[in-house]
N, C-alpha and C positions, 0 to 999 in steps of 0.2 A: 868946493863938495860936492857937488850936481845931483843932480834927483834921486838915482837909483845907488850913490854911497849914503843918502839918508834917508832911502827906504831899507837897508844895509842897517843900517846905525842903530835906526827904532826896532829895528828887530831884535839885533843882538839884545838892543836898554831891557827887553820887554823880557829878554831870559835873564838877562844875569842879576836886576831887579828884586832884593827880597822885598820892598815896602809895595804891598800889594794895590794901592792906589797907583803909585808913582808907577808899578810894572804895565797896569794896565791902562793906562795914558799914552804907554807904549807904545805899549802895541792899537790902542787905540789908531796915535800917528801914525804908523806902521800903515794899516788899513786905507787912512784918509790919502797915503801920497803915494800906494801901489795906487786910489782910482785918479790921484792925480795924475798919476802916468800911464792910463789907460787913455784917461781923457787928453793927454796930449796927444798922444800917440795915434788918435783918429784923428784926430787936428789936422795932422800930416799927414792922411789919408784921406783925406777928402769927407771923410764920414758926419 
């Protein structure tokens, strides 16, 4: 699994899980992973 796969998985889980707390945790994970991706992409471009 790569970072994009993990982002997509977390998003899909946040849409499919009925347990509110678990759904919110997956949504938070999705947001953190997107932030990580932006950070890593910035490193690659000298930002």
